[in-house]
C-alpha positions in Angstrom: 84.0 122.4 114.1 85.7 119.8 116.3 87.3 116.8 114.7 89.3 114.0 116.2 92.8 113.1 115.0 93.5 109.5 115.8 96.9 107.8 115.5 96.6 104.6 113.5 99.2 103.0 115.7 98.5 103.3 119.4 95.2 105.1 119.0 96.3 108.4 120.6 93.5 111.0 120.1 93.7 114.7 119.7 90.6 117.0 119.4 91.1 120.0 117.1 88.7 122.9 116.7 89.0 123.9 113.1 87.1 125.6 110.2 85.8 123.6 107.2 88.1 125.7 105.0 91.2 124.3 106.9 93.5 122.3 104.6 95.0 119.0 105.4 98.4 120.7 105.2 97.4 123.0 108.0 96.2 120.1 110.0 99.6 118.4 109.5 101.3 121.6 110.7 99.2 121.6 113.8 99.8 118.0 114.5 103.5 118.3 113.8 103.7 120.8 116.7 101.4 118.9 119.1 103.1 115.6 118.6 106.7 116.7 117.8 106.6 115.0 114.4 107.9 116.2 111.0 105.0 116.7 108.6 106.9 114.6 106.0 106.8 111.6 108.3 103.1 111.0 108.4 99.9 111.2 106.2 96.3 112.0 107.1 93.5 109.7 106.0 89.8 110.2 106.0 87.3 107.5 105.0 90.1 105.1 104.1 91.9 107.5 101.7 95.1 109.5 102.1 94.3 113.2 101.7 96.3 115.6 99.7 97.7 118.6 101.4 95.8 121.2 99.4 92.4 119.7 100.0 90.1 121.4 102.6 88.2 119.5 105.2 85.0 120.6 103.5 86.1 119.3 100.1 86.9 116.0 101.7 83.5 115.8 103.3 84.8 116.1 106.9 82.0 117.1 109.3 81.7 117.9 113.0 83.1 115.1 115.3 84.5 113.1 112.3 87.8 111.1 112.7 90.8 111.7 110.6 93.6 109.2 111.0 97.3 110.1 111.4 99.4 107.4 109.8 103.2 107.4 110.3 105.7 106.6 107.6 108.4 104.0 108.3 112.0 104.3 107.1 112.1 104.0 103.3 108.9 106.0 102.9 106.3 103.3 103.2 103.2 104.0 105.3 102.7 102.0 108.5 99.0 101.3 109.3 
């Protein structure tokens, strides 16, 4: 299925073709490579909630063409929306 990863700041979009069994950790690893970011420096959110790494897209209720938001952390560990 195709999902859209959208940066909360700047709105940059990336389309990924993934399986429902893909975990958010795997999405973070893919996005780390595509955007040259460290996985510890951002979180992924769906339907307004930060998603834990071990959760699959299916478990979170992500469907075809849904948007998942990439939210970068600022210095000190807070999340910048």
